C-alpha positions in Angstrom: 0.0 0.0 0.0 1.4 3.4 -1.0 2.3 5.4 2.1 1.2 8.6 0.3 -2.4 7.7 0.8 -3.9 9.9 3.5 -7.1 9.7 5.5 -8.4 12.7 3.7 -8.3 10.7 0.4 -11.2 8.6 1.7 -14.9 9.6 1.7 -15.8 9.0 5.3 -17.7 12.0 6.7 -21.1 11.3 5.0 -21.1 7.8 6.5 -20.4 8.9 10.1 -23.9 10.2 10.6 -25.9 8.1 13.0 -29.5 7.2 12.2 -31.5 6.9 15.4 -34.5 5.3 13.7 -32.4 2.6 12.0 -30.4 2.0 15.2 -33.6 1.5 17.2 -34.8 -0.9 14.6 -31.5 -2.8 14.9 -31.9 -3.1 18.7 -35.5 -4.3 18.4 -34.7 -6.9 15.7 -32.0 -8.2 17.9 -33.4 -8.1 21.5 -36.9 -9.2 20.7 -35.9 -12.4 18.8 -33.2 -13.1 21.5 -35.8 -13.0 24.2 -38.4 -15.0 22.2 -35.8 -17.7 21.5 -35.1 -18.1 25.2 -38.9 -18.5 25.7 -39.0 -21.1 22.9 -36.0 -22.9 24.4 -37.9 -23.3 27.7 -41.0 -24.7 25.9 -38.9 -27.0 23.7 -37.0 -28.4 26.7 -40.3 -29.5 28.2 -41.0 -31.5 25.1 -37.6 -32.9 24.2 -34.0 -31.8 24.7 -33.4 -32.9 21.0 -35.3 -29.8 20.0 -32.8 -27.5 21.7 -29.6 -27.5 19.4 -31.0 -25.4 16.6 -32.6 -23.0 19.1 -29.3 -22.7 21.0 -27.4 -22.0 17.7 -29.8 -19.1 17.0 -29.4 -17.7 20.5 -25.6 -17.9 20.1 -25.8 -15.9 16.9 -28.1 -13.3 18.4 -25.7 -13.1 21.3 -22.9 -12.3 18.8 -25.1 -9.6 17.3 -25.7 -8.2 20.7 -22.0 -7.9 21.2 -21.4 -6.3 17.8 -24.1 -3.7 18.5 -22.6 -3.1 22.0 -19.3 -2.5 20.2 -20.9 0.2 18.1 -22.3 1.8 21.3 -18.8 1.8 22.8 -17.7 4.0 19.8 -20.8 6.2 20.3 -21.7 5.5 16.7 -24.9 3.5 16.9 -27.1 6.3 18.1 -26.5 10.1 17.8 -26.8 10.6 21.6 -23.8 9.6 23.8 -26.1 8.9 26.7 -28.3 6.6 24.7 -25.3 4.7 23.5 -24.1 4.3 27.1 -27.5 3.0 28.3 -28.1 0.6 25.4 -24.5 -0.5 25.5 -24.8 -1.3 29.2 -27.9 -3.4 28.5 -26.2 -5.3 25.7 -23.2 -5.8 27.9 -25.3 -7.4 30.6 -26.7 -9.9 28.0 -23.1 -11.1 27.4 -22.1 -10.6 31.0 -19.4 -8.1 30.1 -19.1 -4.5 31.5 -19.4 -2.4 28.4 -17.7 0.8 29.5 -14.4 -0.6 30.7 -14.3 -2.9 27.7 -14.9 0.0 25.3 -11.9 1.9 26.9 -9.6 -1.0 26.3 -11.0 -1.4 22.8 -10.4 2.3 22.1 -6.7 1.8 22.9 -6.6 -1.0 20.3 -7.9 1.5 17.7 -5.4 4.1 18.7 -2.5 1.7 18.3 -3.6 -0.8 15.7 -0.5 -2.0 13.8 1.9 -0.7 16.4 3.0 -4.0 17.9 5.3 -2.4 20.4 2.3 -0.8 22.2 -0.4 -3.3 21.5 0.2 -7.0 21.3 -3.1 -8.3 20.0 -6.0 -10.1 21.6 -3.8 -12.6 23.5 -0.7 -10.6 24.5 1.5 -12.1 21.8 5.2 -12.3 22.3 8.0 -11.1 20.0 10.3 -13.7 18.5 13.0 -12.4 20.8 10.9 -12.8 23.9 9.7 -16.3 22.8 13.3 -17.4 22.2 14.1 -16.6 25.8 11.5 -19.0 27.2 12.4 -22.5 28.2 10.9 -25.4 26.2 8.0 -25.9 28.7 7.0 -22.3 28.6 7.2 -22.3 24.8 4.9 -25.3 24.6 2.5 -23.7 27.1 2.5 -20.4 25.1 1.6 -22.3 22.0 -1.1 -24.4 23.8 -2.8 -21.3 25.3 -3.1 -19.8 21.9 -4.4 -22.8 20.1 -7.7 -22.1 18.2 -9.7 -24.4 20.5 -8.7 -22.3 23.5 -11.1 -19.7 22.3 -13.9 -21.8 23.9 -12.7 -22.0 27.6 -10.9 -18.6 27.1 -14.0 -17.0 25.9 -16.1 -18.3 28.8 -13.5 -17.0 31.2 -13.4 -13.7 29.5 -17.1 -13.1 29.8 -18.4 -15.1 32.7 -15.5 -15.0 35.2 -13.0 -12.2 34.5 -15.4 -9.3 35.3 -16.4 -11.0 38.6 -12.7 -11.4 39.5 -12.0 -7.8 38.6 -14.7 -6.5 40.9 -13.7 -8.7 43.9 -9.9 -8.1 43.4 -10.5 -4.4 42.8 -12.7 -4.0 45.9 -10.1 -5.8 48.0 -7.3 -3.5 46.7 -9.4 -0.5 47.6 -10.3 -1.6 51.1 -6.6 -2.4 51.7 -5.6 1.0 50.4 -8.3 2.7 52.5 -7.0 1.3 55.8 -3.4 2.0 54.8 -4.2 5.7 54.1 -6.3 6.0 57.2 -3.3 4.9 59.2 -0.7 7.0 57.3 -2.8 10.0 56.5 -5.6 10.3 59.1 -6.5 13.7 57.9 -7.7 12.5 54.5 -11.4 12.4 53.9 -13.2 9.4 52.3 -13.8 11.4 49.1 -10.1 12.3 48.9 -9.1 8.7 49.4 -11.5 7.6 46.7 -10.0 10.2 44.3 -6.4 9.3 45.2 -7.0 5.5 44.8 -5.7 4.0 41.5 -6.9 0.6 40.6 -5.4 -1.7 38.0 -8.9 -3.2 37.6 -10.6 0.0 36.6 -9.3 3.4 35.5 -12.0 5.8 36.6 -14.9 5.9 39.1 -17.3 5.7 36.1 -15.7 2.4 35.1 -16.1 1.1 38.7 -19.8 1.9 38.7 -20.3 0.2 35.3 -18.4 -2.8 36.5 -20.4 -2.9 39.8 -23.8 -2.5 38.2 -23.0 -5.0 35.5 -22.1 -7.6 38.2 -25.2 -6.8 40.1 -27.4 -7.3 37.0 -25.6 -10.4 35.8 -25.4 -12.2 39.1 -29.0 -11.1 40.0 -30.2 -12.4 36.6 -28.5 -15.7 37.1 -30.2 -16.1 40.5 -33.6 -15.0 39.3 -33.7 -17.1 36.1 -32.1 -20.1 37.9 -35.0 -19.9 40.3 -37.6 -19.5 37.6 -36.3 -22.0 35.0 -34.3 -24.4 37.2 -30.6 -23.9 37.9 -29.5 -27.0 35.9 -31.3 -26.0 32.7 -30.6 -22.3 32.8 -27.0 -22.3 33.9 -26.2 -25.1 31.4 -27.9 -23.2 28.5 -26.3 -19.8 29.5 -22.9 -21.3 29.8 -23.1 -22.9 26.4 -24.3 -19.7 24.8 -21.6 -17.6 26.4 -18.9 -20.0 25.5 -19.8 -20.3 21.8 -20.7 -16.7 21.3 -17.4 -15.6 22.9 -15.4 -18.0 20.8 -17.1 -16.6 17.6 -16.4 -13.0 18.3 -12.9 -13.7 19.6 -12.1 -15.5 16.3 -13.7 -12.8 14.2 -11.6 -10.2 16.0 -8.4 -12.3 15.8 -8.4 -13.0 12.1 -9.0 -9.4 11.3 -5.6 -8.4 12.8 -3.5 -11.6 12.7 -2.8 -12.8 9.2 0.0 -13.4 6.7 1.3 -10.0 5.6 -0.4 -8.1 8.4 1.0 -4.6 9.1 2.9 -5.2 12.4 5.3 -2.3 12.9 7.4 -0.9 15.6 6.4 2.4 17.2 9.0 4.4 15.2 7.6 5.4 11.8 4.3 3.6 12.6 1.4 4.8 10.4 -2.2 4.9 11.7 -3.5 4.7 8.1 -1.4 1.7 7.2 -2.5 0.1 10.5 -6.1 0.6 9.4 -5.7 -0.5 5.8 -2.9 -3.1 5.9 -3.4 -4.2 9.6 -7.1 -4.9 9.3 -8.9 -7.3 6.9 -12.0 -7.3 4.8 -13.7 -10.5 6.1 -16.1 -11.6 3.4 -18.9 -13.5 5.1 -22.2 -15.0 3.9 -25.0 -12.5 4.0 -26.6 -14.1 7.1 -23.4 -13.9 9.0 -22.8 -10.4 7.9 -26.1 -9.5 9.6 -25.3 -11.4 12.8 -21.9 -9.8 13.1 -23.3 -6.3 12.2 -21.0 -5.9 9.2 -17.8 -5.9 11.3 -16.1 -7.8 8.5 -15.6 -4.4 6.9 -12.9 -4.0 9.5 -10.5 -1.8 7.5 -13.2 0.8 7.0 -14.1 0.5 10.7 -10.5 1.3 11.7 -10.3 4.3 9.3 -13.2 5.8 11.3 -14.7 4.1 14.3 -17.5 6.7 14.3 -19.1 5.0 11.2 -22.0 3.0 12.4 -22.3 -0.6 11.3 -25.2 0.1 9.0 -23.0 2.5 6.9 -19.9 0.3 6.7 -20.7 -1.5 3.5 -21.7 1.6 1.6 -18.5 3.4 2.8 -16.5 0.4 1.7 -18.0 0.4 -1.8 -17.5 4.2 -2.1 -13.8 3.9 -1.3 -13.1 0.5 -2.9 -10.6 2.1 -5.4 -8.3 2.8 -2.5 -8.6 -0.6 -0.9 -7.0 -2.8 -3.6 -4.3 -4.1 -1.2 -6.5 -4.8 1.8 -6.3 -8.4 2.9 -9.5 -10.2 1.9 -10.4 -13.3 4.0 -13.2 -15.9 3.8 -14.3 -18.4 6.5 -12.1 -21.0 5.0 -9.0 -18.8 5.6 -9.6 -18.3 9.3 -7.9 -21.4 10.6 -4.7 -20.6 8.6 -4.5 -17.3 10.5 -4.3 -19.0 13.8 -0.6 -19.8 13.4 0.6 -16.2 13.2 1.1 -15.7 16.9 4.6 -14.3 17.1 5.8 -10.8 16.2 9.1 -10.5 14.4 10.2 -7.0 15.3 13.2 -7.0 12.9 11.0 -7.6 9.8 7.9 -5.9 11.1 5.7 -8.9 10.4 3.8 -11.7 12.1 5.2 -15.2 11.9 4.3 -18.7 13.0 6.2 -20.6 15.7 7.1 -23.3 13.1 8.6 -20.8 10.7 10.5 -19.1 13.6 12.0 -22.4 14.7 12.9 -23.3 11.1 14.7 -20.0 10.7 16.5 -20.4 14.0 17.6 -23.9 13.0 18.8 -22.7 9.6 20.8 -19.9 11.3 22.3 -22.4 13.8 23.4 -24.7 11.0 24.8 -21.8 9.0 27.0 -20.8 11.9 
């Protein structure tokens, strides 16, 4: 991709306008079927558990769509009102058990640093080839195992169902410990001053804490209420399966859009935001039905050029600027597994490599010397 291409060369501004009516329609055509499918699952289970698999599959897909729309709310692009995006984003986050506001802040950092692999190491904290070479053989095998494609299933469940609960418990413990320490060392400090001075590694601002707290209250409260109404065995099993598979899908969709052969993976020096968007993000060509369930996030290169473009404008914006996107990596579902091997960053060549190719190169160098 020619480095002379500038963001101003793209036609983006007309597509950044939010359409509240269309956004409302998207929320309704997602949440209403999601709730109805849960009702249908309860009725089907009373007849035969063999009726459940296709219903569960549909709930999983609608759960993925909920996450995709939550993602738009985090960029304040789905609705024109920032407050409405926050409220709807919070609700969609509760459905997938994830606190939307802290997640969106982390995701915003990804957008600011996409393609800069010194500052952002991808979805699974990937190592550089130099760092990997310093690991012992056991840790190298463990690193490879933990980033195996199948780990998206247990990893996804942990990411949604467990990590936000741990964050609240650990963060609260840290605050209480800090509170008593400051009361001892600085008895003149007021409670509000202590709260303002406290820095947590589990949340960055007071607003993030409240979002995390209320998300946990809603999620855990919902688990208790629906377990009581539907039976803990049925509800918790269903919910766990849905979270596990939906998380694995959107982890995989995110992964392949930034980890692929030829991906722009530069050092901070001379890093280009535009090249990160165009060459460090893919166009994931999905069947029409999956484009709908993922809210067109396959147009990821356009999304990274401007995160303020709502999902319902991404395809049109892509078509408008297609003459500037000739070198964007195009992927299909069949290409996704191949992307899973690119889990090391070669800082010297500014590219992603597989462990196998790294070992082969290291072996060739050893033989050459």
